[in-house]
C-alpha positions as a printed Julia matrix, in Angstrom:
441×3 Matrix{Float64}:
  11.03  -40.71  42.31
   9.21  -42.57  39.58
   6.36  -39.61  39.49
   9.0   -37.31  38.1
   8.26  -38.36  34.48
   4.69  -37.17  34.99
   5.83  -33.53  35.41
   6.62  -33.49  31.74
   3.3   -35.02  30.71
   0.87  -33.32  33.16
   0.63  -29.67  34.32
  -1.0   -30.13  37.74
  -2.73  -26.83  38.48
  -2.82  -27.52  42.19
   0.93  -27.21  42.56
   1.24  -23.39  42.28
  -1.4   -22.48  44.81
  -0.47  -24.98  47.42
   3.31  -24.07  46.95
   2.5   -20.32  47.62
   0.58  -21.27  50.69
   3.48  -23.08  52.18
   5.93  -20.56  51.09
   3.86  -18.09  53.19
   3.81  -20.43  56.13
   7.73  -20.64  55.94
   7.8   -16.77  56.1
   5.5   -16.68  59.06
   7.87  -19.14  60.91
  10.87  -17.12  59.89
  12.26  -19.75  57.74
  14.04  -18.25  54.65
  15.09  -21.25  52.67
  11.9   -22.64  51.04
  12.13  -25.31  48.56
   8.94  -25.77  46.22
  10.37  -29.07  44.95
   9.12  -30.86  48.08
   5.38  -29.88  47.6
   5.63  -30.85  44.03
   7.01  -34.22  45.06
   4.04  -34.83  47.35
   1.66  -33.8   44.67
   2.93  -35.71  41.96
   3.47  -38.76  44.12
  -0.28  -38.5   44.92
  -1.1   -38.05  41.16
   1.05  -41.09  40.24
  -0.73  -43.24  42.75
  -4.06  -41.96  41.37
  -3.31  -42.76  37.93
  -1.82  -46.22  38.37
  -4.61  -47.26  40.61
  -7.45  -46.04  38.34
  -9.77  -48.85  37.32
 -13.06  -49.05  35.44
 -15.88  -50.71  37.2
 -18.75  -52.21  35.28
 -22.18  -52.56  36.84
 -23.66  -55.74  35.98
 -27.1   -54.58  36.92
 -27.11  -51.29  35.0
 -24.53  -52.09  32.14
 -22.81  -48.77  32.87
 -19.15  -48.32  33.73
 -17.37  -45.5   35.67
 -13.64  -44.88  36.63
 -12.44  -44.97  40.33
  -9.15  -44.79  41.92
  -7.63  -45.35  45.36
  -4.88  -43.93  47.55
  -3.06  -45.74  50.22
  -1.69  -42.87  52.33
   0.65  -45.14  54.25
   2.09  -46.26  51.1
   2.44  -42.73  49.74
   4.38  -41.96  53.12
   6.74  -45.06  52.49
   7.58  -43.88  49.09
   8.28  -40.18  50.19
  10.34  -41.58  53.08
  12.46  -43.56  50.71
  12.94  -40.49  48.48
  13.86  -38.11  51.33
  15.45  -40.49  53.87
  17.68  -42.1   51.07
  16.58  -45.63  52.1
  13.7   -48.09  52.22
  11.46  -48.19  55.31
  12.61  -50.69  57.9
  10.63  -53.78  58.67
   7.99  -53.08  61.33
   8.91  -53.78  64.99
   5.2   -53.12  65.95
   4.37  -56.96  66.22
   6.82  -57.04  69.11
   4.6   -54.61  71.06
   1.23  -55.96  70.05
   0.64  -57.67  73.53
   1.08  -54.51  75.38
  -1.03  -52.33  73.04
  -3.64  -50.12  74.9
  -7.36  -49.97  73.67
  -6.81  -46.83  71.8
  -3.81  -48.07  70.07
  -5.73  -51.13  68.99
  -8.54  -48.83  67.64
  -5.87  -46.83  65.79
  -4.54  -50.1   64.03
  -7.93  -50.75  62.56
  -8.01  -50.39  58.74
  -9.65  -47.18  57.72
 -11.51  -47.31  54.27
 -12.84  -44.09  52.97
 -15.22  -43.6   49.93
 -15.29  -40.08  48.4
 -18.6   -39.18  46.45
 -18.17  -36.32  44.08
 -20.18  -33.79  41.95
 -20.68  -33.09  38.42
 -22.13  -30.47  35.91
 -20.16  -31.26  32.83
 -18.93  -34.32  31.24
 -15.46  -33.21  32.08
 -16.49  -33.35  35.81
 -17.4   -36.43  37.82
 -14.06  -38.3   37.32
 -11.85  -40.15  39.76
  -9.92  -36.98  40.65
 -13.0   -34.92  41.85
 -12.4   -33.27  45.03
  -8.66  -34.09  45.11
  -8.26  -31.57  47.99
  -9.93  -33.92  50.39
  -7.42  -36.68  49.83
  -4.49  -34.16  49.88
  -5.89  -32.87  53.32
  -5.64  -36.29  54.71
  -2.02  -36.8   53.31
  -0.77  -33.5   54.62
  -2.44  -34.44  57.98
  -1.18  -37.89  58.37
   2.33  -37.7   56.6
   4.35  -36.21  59.6
   3.02  -38.83  61.87
   3.5   -41.58  59.34
   7.18  -40.46  58.75
   7.77  -40.68  62.49
   6.29  -44.14  62.75
   8.39  -45.48  59.88
  11.61  -43.96  61.33
  10.88  -45.85  64.5
  10.34  -49.04  62.61
   6.67  -49.07  63.26
   3.8   -49.56  60.56
   1.71  -46.28  59.74
  -2.05  -46.64  60.26
  -3.8   -48.21  57.22
  -5.96  -45.54  55.54
  -7.33  -46.1   51.92
  -9.24  -43.44  50.09
 -11.43  -44.29  47.11
 -12.75  -41.62  44.75
 -15.73  -42.72  42.79
 -16.37  -41.29  39.32
 -19.51  -41.26  37.21
 -20.56  -43.0   34.0
 -21.1   -39.49  32.71
 -17.49  -38.56  32.72
 -15.16  -38.83  29.76
 -13.92  -42.31  30.56
 -17.3   -43.57  31.67
 -19.8   -45.54  29.77
 -23.52  -45.04  29.55
 -26.15  -47.48  28.82
 -29.87  -46.99  27.81
 -30.81  -49.32  30.74
 -28.82  -46.94  33.14
 -30.33  -43.9   31.67
 -33.96  -45.06  31.92
 -33.32  -45.91  35.63
 -31.8   -42.43  36.08
 -35.02  -40.93  34.82
 -37.02  -42.87  37.22
 -34.96  -42.31  40.27
 -31.5   -40.68  39.8
 -30.06  -40.88  43.13
 -31.33  -44.31  44.26
 -30.05  -45.64  41.0
 -26.47  -44.22  41.53
 -26.54  -45.54  45.09
 -27.44  -48.98  43.97
 -24.65  -48.92  41.29
 -22.16  -47.5   43.79
 -23.02  -50.1   46.37
 -22.07  -52.9   43.84
 -18.54  -51.54  43.76
 -18.19  -50.78  47.57
 -19.5   -54.2   48.41
 -16.75  -55.76  46.24
 -14.14  -53.81  48.11
 -14.93  -53.97  51.75
 -13.87  -57.07  53.6
 -15.82  -60.23  53.76
 -13.67  -62.44  55.92
 -14.67  -62.37  59.57
 -11.44  -61.14  61.13
 -11.0   -58.38  58.26
 -14.7   -57.15  58.91
 -14.18  -56.39  62.48
 -10.78  -54.69  61.93
 -12.28  -52.23  59.37
 -13.88  -48.8   59.69
 -15.68  -47.43  56.58
 -16.25  -43.85  55.99
 -18.55  -42.36  53.2
 -17.86  -38.75  52.54
 -20.21  -36.95  50.18
 -19.78  -33.41  49.14
 -22.53  -31.28  47.42
 -24.32  -33.55  45.02
 -22.19  -36.47  46.29
 -23.93  -36.21  49.68
 -27.05  -37.68  48.23
 -25.02  -40.35  46.42
 -23.49  -41.18  49.82
 -26.77  -41.42  51.59
 -28.3   -43.65  49.06
 -25.37  -45.87  48.87
 -25.13  -46.16  52.65
 -28.75  -47.06  52.69
 -28.33  -49.98  50.24
 -25.14  -51.51  52.01
 -26.88  -51.28  55.37
 -29.88  -53.09  53.98
 -27.66  -55.78  52.49
 -26.07  -56.4   55.84
 -22.51  -55.6   54.88
 -21.83  -52.73  57.35
 -23.26  -51.47  60.68
 -23.85  -48.21  62.3
 -24.38  -49.68  65.86
 -21.52  -49.69  68.15
 -23.01  -52.85  69.69
 -22.55  -54.81  66.66
 -18.8   -55.76  66.5
 -19.19  -58.31  63.74
 -19.39  -55.96  60.66
 -17.32  -52.92  59.65
 -18.59  -49.85  61.16
 -19.95  -47.28  58.8
 -19.74  -43.26  59.41
 -21.15  -40.92  56.96
 -20.18  -37.4   56.52
 -21.88  -34.93  54.26
 -20.57  -31.47  53.33
 -22.45  -28.52  51.71
 -25.28  -30.94  50.85
 -28.25  -29.45  49.05
 -30.25  -32.43  48.34
 -32.2   -33.17  51.37
 -32.62  -29.54  52.01
 -34.37  -28.64  48.82
 -38.15  -28.95  48.15
 -39.9   -29.39  44.98
 -40.86  -26.33  42.76
 -39.21  -23.07  41.68
 -37.48  -22.23  44.97
 -35.45  -25.49  44.83
 -34.42  -24.92  41.2
 -33.37  -21.29  41.83
 -31.27  -22.29  44.9
 -29.69  -25.03  43.23
 -28.96  -23.73  39.67
 -28.53  -20.03  40.8
 -26.45  -21.16  43.7
 -23.99  -23.21  41.54
 -23.61  -20.23  39.21
 -23.1   -17.66  41.86
 -20.83  -19.98  43.93
 -18.59  -20.64  40.83
 -18.57  -16.84  40.0
 -17.62  -15.99  43.62
 -14.79  -18.61  43.8
 -13.43  -17.31  40.38
 -13.37  -13.66  41.94
 -12.2   -14.38  45.6
 -10.18  -17.6   45.7
  -6.85  -17.55  43.67
  -6.39  -21.32  44.17
  -9.78  -22.32  43.05
  -9.76  -19.96  40.17
  -6.63  -21.68  38.8
  -8.16  -25.13  39.27
 -11.46  -24.16  37.63
  -9.88  -22.56  34.61
  -7.39  -25.21  34.01
  -9.14  -28.28  34.86
 -10.21  -29.15  31.4
  -6.62  -29.24  30.06
  -5.47  -31.0   33.2
  -7.81  -33.82  32.85
  -7.25  -34.13  29.05
  -3.55  -34.69  30.02
  -4.58  -37.26  32.58
  -6.8   -39.05  30.31
  -3.95  -39.18  27.74
  -1.6   -40.8   30.26
  -4.41  -43.27  31.23
  -4.66  -44.29  27.65
  -1.01  -44.64  27.03
  -1.06  -47.15  30.17
  -4.08  -48.89  28.82
  -5.91  -48.16  32.07
  -8.89  -45.95  30.83
  -9.75  -44.55  27.54
 -12.13  -41.63  26.56
 -15.67  -42.72  25.37
 -17.14  -39.63  23.65
 -18.99  -41.05  20.72
 -21.94  -38.92  19.62
 -24.3   -41.49  21.15
 -22.44  -41.68  24.45
 -21.99  -37.87  24.64
 -25.74  -37.29  24.14
 -26.64  -39.87  26.85
 -24.02  -38.58  29.32
 -25.29  -34.87  28.9
 -28.93  -36.13  29.36
 -28.04  -38.19  32.65
 -26.34  -34.97  34.07
 -29.27  -32.92  33.33
 -31.65  -35.63  35.05
 -29.59  -35.7   38.06
 -29.28  -31.98  38.4
 -33.04  -31.75  38.1
 -33.38  -34.39  40.61
 -31.2   -32.6   43.11
 -33.2   -29.32  42.69
 -36.43  -31.08  43.34
 -35.0   -32.43  46.65
 -33.54  -35.81  47.68
 -34.95  -37.05  50.87
 -32.46  -38.31  53.34
 -32.91  -42.17  53.74
 -34.56  -43.31  56.75
 -32.3   -44.69  59.48
 -29.02  -43.61  57.99
 -26.91  -41.61  60.51
 -24.64  -38.79  59.3
 -22.65  -35.88  60.28
 -23.39  -32.83  58.14
 -21.25  -29.69  57.64
 -23.34  -26.68  56.39
 -21.73  -23.62  55.09
 -23.34  -20.56  56.73
 -22.76  -18.58  53.5
 -23.73  -21.46  51.1
 -26.57  -20.34  48.87
 -27.41  -23.86  47.9
 -28.2   -24.98  51.42
 -29.24  -21.79  52.94
 -31.84  -22.07  55.81
 -32.96  -19.2   58.0
 -33.51  -21.55  60.75
 -30.16  -23.41  60.57
 -28.13  -19.98  60.3
 -30.24  -18.49  63.27
 -29.55  -21.62  65.36
 -25.7   -21.77  64.27
 -25.03  -18.11  65.04
 -26.82  -18.46  68.4
 -24.68  -21.37  69.26
 -21.51  -19.41  68.15
 -22.6   -16.48  70.35
 -23.54  -18.45  73.45
 -20.38  -20.61  73.31
 -17.61  -18.61  71.47
 -14.61  -20.55  72.93
 -16.25  -23.94  73.45
 -15.5   -27.0   71.49
 -19.11  -27.3   70.8
 -19.35  -23.82  69.21
 -20.05  -25.19  65.77
 -22.55  -27.82  66.86
 -26.17  -26.63  65.51
 -29.2   -27.81  67.46
 -31.39  -30.61  65.72
 -32.54  -29.4   62.56
 -35.5   -31.88  62.17
 -33.74  -35.13  61.6
 -32.51  -36.95  64.6
 -30.2   -39.08  62.52
 -28.15  -36.07  61.24
 -25.86  -34.21  63.46
 -25.29  -30.76  62.06
 -22.02  -28.63  62.25
 -21.48  -25.2   61.01
 -18.54  -23.73  59.09
 -18.22  -19.9   57.87
 -17.8   -20.73  54.16
 -19.76  -20.78  50.86
 -20.57  -23.84  48.83
 -16.83  -24.21  47.68
 -14.85  -25.47  50.45
 -11.92  -23.17  50.96
  -9.17  -25.58  51.06
  -6.04  -23.38  51.01
  -7.66  -20.53  52.93
  -8.18  -22.6   56.23
  -5.56  -21.93  58.78
  -5.41  -25.4   60.01
  -5.0   -26.7   56.45
  -2.07  -24.24  55.94
  -0.38  -25.55  59.05
  -0.89  -29.16  58.01
   0.84  -28.37  54.57
   3.85  -26.65  56.28
   4.28  -29.56  58.76
   4.06  -32.12  55.96
   6.78  -30.33  54.0
   8.95  -29.7   57.1
   8.75  -33.36  58.13
  10.25  -34.35  54.86
  12.93  -31.53  54.81
  14.06  -32.47  58.35
  14.19  -36.2   57.45
  16.37  -35.36  54.56
  18.68  -33.2   56.66
  19.03  -35.89  59.29
  20.75  -37.95  56.78
  24.46  -37.11  56.8
  25.21  -38.78  53.65
  22.62  -36.79  51.57
  22.08  -33.64  53.61
  24.2   -31.69  51.39
  22.06  -32.52  48.46
  19.09  -30.13  48.06
  15.79  -31.95  48.65
  13.71  -32.84  45.74
  16.72  -33.11  43.29
C-alpha cells in the first residue's frame, strides 16, 4: 500500500462523501460492519496513480504546455488485489483460451483508450484531476469484474483513461503565440493543441491500431474541446468513425451537459452561460453535500497535490505575474467564446447527454421532446432517447439533472461503489491466512 504515505500529505475531499454513500448502502443491505479504510484505499490508490503518471505536454505549434495524467484501471485492480488478496496476481491463463474466444470476447479484449476533456473558470481549475468522478465511476464499475478475472488467472480488460489539463492551470505554461490564437478561435486552437498530444498517444502500428477503441468524453466546456479535437484527428486520418473501416482505431465521442453548440451569439447566450454557471454552483452548494465539500476544499486539495508533484519533480506551479495575467486572459476569452456559441464540427458523430434541469443548455424543444418520450415509453430502454434535435450526427439522451452531474446521488453509482468495496472485502476474507486481519490495515 504505497499510497498510504499520501494520506499524511494530501487531504482528499472526495473520501468523506463517498464513504458516507457506501456506509448507507451497507445499511440498506443489512451489513453492520462497514470498514471505511477500504474506500480510502481505492481513492488513494487512484490518487497515487494520477500523481505518478502526471506529465507536462508542450505543444510545438503553440509553445504552450499543460499537465495531463493517465489511469490504467486494470493496473489499479492488480494493486488492490495484491493489497487485499495478500499476493501478486497470477500469470494470465487467457492465452490458452484465445483460440476458442467468441466474437464478443475478442471485442472485449480490445484496448480502450478514453480521453477526458474538462472545464475551467479559474486558474485553479482545468488541471489533470478535473472531473475525477468520471474516472472513479469507471473504477467502481470495473473493479469487481477485474478482481474476478485476476482470481481466475485471466487478464482484465485494458482500459486507460487520460485527463487533459489546460495551459491556464497552475502547472501549465502560456505563450503569447497561444494567447493570440485563442483570441482568434479559442476552441479550434485548443482542439488543435490537444490533437498533438492524442496523436502521440494512440497507436501507430497496424495491429495495435485495429485492436484499439478510442473514446472522447467532454463535459460542459470540455464538450467543445472534445468536438474540435475529434475533428482534427479525423482529418489527419488517425481514427475513424466508420464501422466499415477496420484499419484504424474506432472513435466514439460523448458529450455531457454541453452548452457550446447550443448557444447563439448575443445577450441570451451570455446570460445562459455566466448566469447558468453561477446558479448551478450555488444550487450544488446548497443541495449536494458531496459537491459542496469538493467545491469548498478544491483549492487547498490542489495546492497539496501540486506540492507533492513538485517534490517528485513531475510538475511545478508557474504563477509569475506575466503567466498569471495571460492565464486569466485566456480563461476569459474561452468563456466568452463559449457564450457566443461553438458550432459542432461538421461530420463528427457524438452522443450527447442533456440535463433537463440544466440552465446552461436549456431548450424548450429538447425538454418538450424528452418529457414526451418519457411519458410515452416510461418503462422502455429507449425512454431517455430524445428525437433528433437538428443535427443528424448527434444522438441525444436526457437525464433528470442540473449542469452538475450528481455523482453520489445516482442509485446505480451508489450500487457500483458498494459492489467495489464488497469485492475487496470478500477477497480479503477468502484468504484464511489474513482473514483475521481487518482489511485496510
